[in-house]
N, C-alpha and C positions, 0 to 999 in steps of 0.2 A: 368520562371527564369532559367538562364543558370548555369552551374556548378560553375563558378567563383563567381557569385553573391551570390549563395547559400552558398558557402564556406565562403565568407566574412561575411555573416550574422551569421553563426555559430561561427566564430572566435570572432566576436564582442560580441556575447552573452556570450561566454566562458570567455572573458576578464572581462566582467561586473559582472559575477557571477561564478567564478571558482569552488566554492563549494556550490551548490544550498542548500537552507534551506528547508529541506523536509517537515516541518509542513505546510508551505504555499502551496507547490505543492501537498501535499497529500490531501488537502481540496477539490481538484477538482475530486478526484477519487471516484468511487462508493463504498459505504460501502460493506464489505464482506457479502454475503448472500442476498443482496437486489434483489428483483424481478424487472426485467426491461422488458419493452415491446420489442418483437422481431421485427426487421425491416421487414416490408412486411408480418406480421403475426398478427392474432387476439389473439394469445395465449401469454403466459408469459414464460420466460425462467426459468429453474429450479434454485434454490439457488446455489450460488457458494460454492464449497466444499474446505476444507483445508485452508492452510495459517496460518500465525502467526502474526496478527496485533500487532503493538507495544502497550504495556499495558498502557503507559503514554506518555505525550508530550515529544518529543525528543529534547534534547538540545545539544549544542556543534556542532562540525563539523559532518554533516551527508550528505551523497550523496544519492540521490534517482535515481535508475536506473530501466529500464523496460526490461523484459526478456521474451524469449520464446525458445522453442526447436524444433528440426526437427529430425526425425528418431526414435522416441520413439516406441518401439515394446513390451513393457511390459517385461515379463520374457523370451520371445522368442529371446534370444540374438544371435542365430545362423541363423536367417532369412537372406538368401543371398540377399534379396531385400533391406535390410537396414543394411549394415555392420558397419555403423558409426552412432553416435548420436551427434548432434551439439547443444550446448547451447550458445545462443547469447544474448548480452545485449547492450543497448544504453543509453547514458547520454544526452538526449534531453528533451527540454520542450515540452509540448503538441503542442504549436504553431509551433515550429521548426519541429516536426515530421509530423504534418499535412501539412506543406508546402512541406516537402520532398515527401510525398505521392502524393500530388497534382501535383508536378513537374514530378514525374514518370508516373502518370496516363495520363498526357497530351500526346496525340499522340498514346495512347494504349487504347484498349477497355477492361478495367478490370472490375471486379465486382464492383458495387456501394458501397459495404460494405468493401471489403478488396482487397489488391493486393497480390496475391499468387505467390510463386516462380515457380510453375508448369506453370502458364500462362506466367510469366515474361521471363523464359528461353526458351520458345517455339517460341518467336517472332524472326523475322529475324534480328532485331536490338539488340538481347539479349546480345551479347558480348560488344557492345558499352554501352548499358544501364547498364549492371552489372559493367563495369569499372567506369562509372560515379557514380553509387550508392555507391560503395565501397570507391571511392575517397572522396565523400561527407561526409562519416562517419569517415574518418581518424581522429584519436585522440578523437573520441566521441563514440567509440564502441569497443566491445571485443568479440572474438569468441573462445570458448573452444570446441575442437573436441575430441571425445572419440571413439577409435576403439574398438568394442565390444569384439573381440577376445582377444585383449590386456587387456581389462578390466577383462576378466575371468582369465587371467594369473596373474593379480595383486590380484584377489580374492584368488587364490590358495596360494599365498605368505602371504597376509595380514590376511586372516581369518583362514587358516589351519596350518600355521607355526608360527603365532604371535597371541597375544590376540586381538580379533576383536575390532575395534574402529571406530567411525564416522569420524575420520581423515584418515581412510584407503583410498588409491587411490588418495590422494591429496599431495601437496608439503610438508605437515606437516609429512608425512611418507615417504619422499623421499629416506631415507636410504635403503628402501626395493625395490626401483624402479629398480636398476641394476639386481637384481635376477629375477624379473618379466620379464624384457626385455630379459634376457638370455634365460629364459624358452620359451618365445614367439618366438624368432628367431630360436632356436633349434627345437622347435615343428613344426614350419612351414616347416623347411627343412627335417623333418623326414618322410614326406609322409602321407598316409591316416590315420595313427594312431593318428595324431594330432586332426583331426576332431572327431574321436571316443572318445578321451580323453576329449575334450571340451564338447561333448554331455553328457558324464558321469558326468562331473562337474556340469552341469546345472541340470541334473536329481537328483543328490545327494543333491543339495542345494534347490531344489524346493519342499518344504515340505507341502505347503498349499493344503488342500482338498485331502490328500492322507492317506491311511491306513498304519500306522506305522508297524502294526503287519506283514504285507506282504512285507515290504520294504527291498529289498536286494541291494539298490543302492550303499551302501558303498562298498560292495564286488565287484560290477561291476566297480566302480570307480577305485579300486586297480587293477583289472584285466586289465583295460585300461591303468593305469599307468605302469604296468609291460610290457605290449606290446609296449608302447611308449618308455620306457626306453631302450629297446634293439636297438633302432634306433637313440638314442641321444648320440653323441660323445662329445659334449661340456661339460667341467668339471663343470662349474657353474650351467648350467641347470640340469646336472645329479645330482648334490648335492641337488638341490631343490626337485627333484623327489624322491631321496633316503631318504630325511628327512621327507617325509610324513609318519605319523604314524597311523595305523588303529584305535588305541584307541583314539588318539587325534581327528581324523576326526569324529569318531562316537560320541564323546562328543559334538563337535560343532553341529552336526546334531541333537542330542538329545535336545540341547538348542534351536535350531530352532523349533523343534516340540513342545517344551514347551512354545513357544511364548516369549522367552527371548528378550526383547526389547533393551537390551544393545548392542545386535549385530545389526549392520546396515543391512537393507534388502540386502541380499547377491547378488541378481540379479538385482539391481537397480543402473545403472550408473548415473542417473540424480542427485542424492544427492552429490556425490563428484564433479560433474561438477558445481553444484550450489556453492559448497564451494570454488572452484577455482575462480569462477566469483566474489564472495564476497571478497575474499582475494586480487584479482586484483584491484578492485575499492577502497578497504580500504587503500591499500598501507601502512598499519600499522599506519595510521594517523587519520583515520576517520571511523565512522560507516556507514553502508550501509543499506538503506531501499529498498527492492526489490518489484517492481510491476510486477506481473507475470500472464501470461495467465493461466487459470484454468488447473491444472494438478493433477491427482489423487494420484500420487506418493508423493506429498509434503503435507503430513498430519501434523497436529499440533504437535503430539508427536514426529515425526521424526525431524521436524524443531527445536523443543526445544532441542532435544539431539544434533543436529548439532550446534545449537547456543552455547550450553555449551562447546562442544568439541573445537570449534573455539576460545572460550575465554580462554581455558586452556593454550594457548601459552603465555598469559599475565594475570596471576591471579589477578594482581592489577587493571586491567582495565576492562571495559565492553566488551562484545562480539562484534566483527566487524559486525555481523549480527544483525541489529537493529530490523528487522521484515520482514515479507513477506505478502503482500496484494494481494489476487487473484482478477482478473478482467476478463472481456470478451474482447478479442482483438478487437471486433467490436466497443467497446466503448472507446478505448484508442489508438490514432494513434501512440504513442510510442511503444506499444506492437505490433502493426501492423508492424512497422519498424523492430523490433527485430525478428518477425516471418519471415519476408521477408529475412532478413540477414541470419538467421539460414538455411532457405531453399536454398538460393543461395550458401552458403558456403558448404552445404552437397552435392549439385549437381554439383558443378564446377568440370570440368575434370582436371586431372593431380594430381601431388603429393601435398598434403597440405603444405603450406608454400611457394609455388611458385606463382608468378604473383601478381595481385592486392590485393589478400586476405592477403598476408604476413603481412602488418602493423597492421592488426587487430587480428592476431592469438595469443593465449595465449602461452607464452614460456613454460608452463607446460602441453603441450598437452599429453593426455593419449593415445599415440600411438607410434609405432615403425616407425620413419621417413622413413626408407628404405623399409617398407612393406605395407604402407597404401596408397590407392588412394581414392579420394572422388568419390561419386556416379555420374555417368553421365546420368543415366536415371531418369526421373521425376516420382518417385513412389508415 
């Protein structure tokens, strides 16, 4: 099937069902935690972990989307091999996604189970194939890109200068975005002290499996702050650094040590990325049911708190996040398409927002447009 024919089939399906009824489409998904046989193996897969399946039948306008990420590195947010994380989503039926994957696979020797971006972009036809793939998804996909350094700058502002919230790092806390952007830009221009400061932020916020009695990370954080401040001339960035208070920072860290779950996981960019994805597809008019490749960061407790935080913008209505169902990408071609889109977006060379990726990118990208480039190496 050529690009024009495939696009015509997607447009026809979209006109026929502009807002898919999720209960019908959900019926074809595997139940959370179901053991399934592994292709080519005599064993069984482990039960899927996490997720937040809807507790009752969904009614009204509900859009079901499939999602995956690329660039996840846990709390190691300063890994130079993965400077960005991409969360991608598609609004396709299973048949549409399967046809898309079949069309891509023709002429390429991909894995019989999945098409991966590492393979995809190493082919000599990669540029042409990527152009076709992104064009085929126009209007039916969404990409949210997070620069991890910029994410840490938002954490400094959102968690250490304001009351921590699950809306931190999203458009719902956009009033704090200019301060984070100013800190990021001034920090990058300040030289080596910026990297030292970011490392101190990570060390101070990473409290799991650490002995608090010997923890001097707050003192090291402020030593790094002071060293950075001497090289920051921007007034807005300087005001952010000057406003950091040792007692306030120590209080936030103490709450993290105590396991205060009202604070979002401070080194987890996937949750605000998921929030932006949901807000995009909701459009303030419908609820969103997410089908997601298994991801350890998306625990039930975190998702319930995110669900409640997203509902706070409209206390009279339900949360735009209707639920999140985990699946294995090998079992759902929609998630395979999202996985491929995330990997392609992360590895495309150039400045995000340029070229064929532009129509799919979130307008609420968590990055400094003048400072971030996507990864060119297939990591």
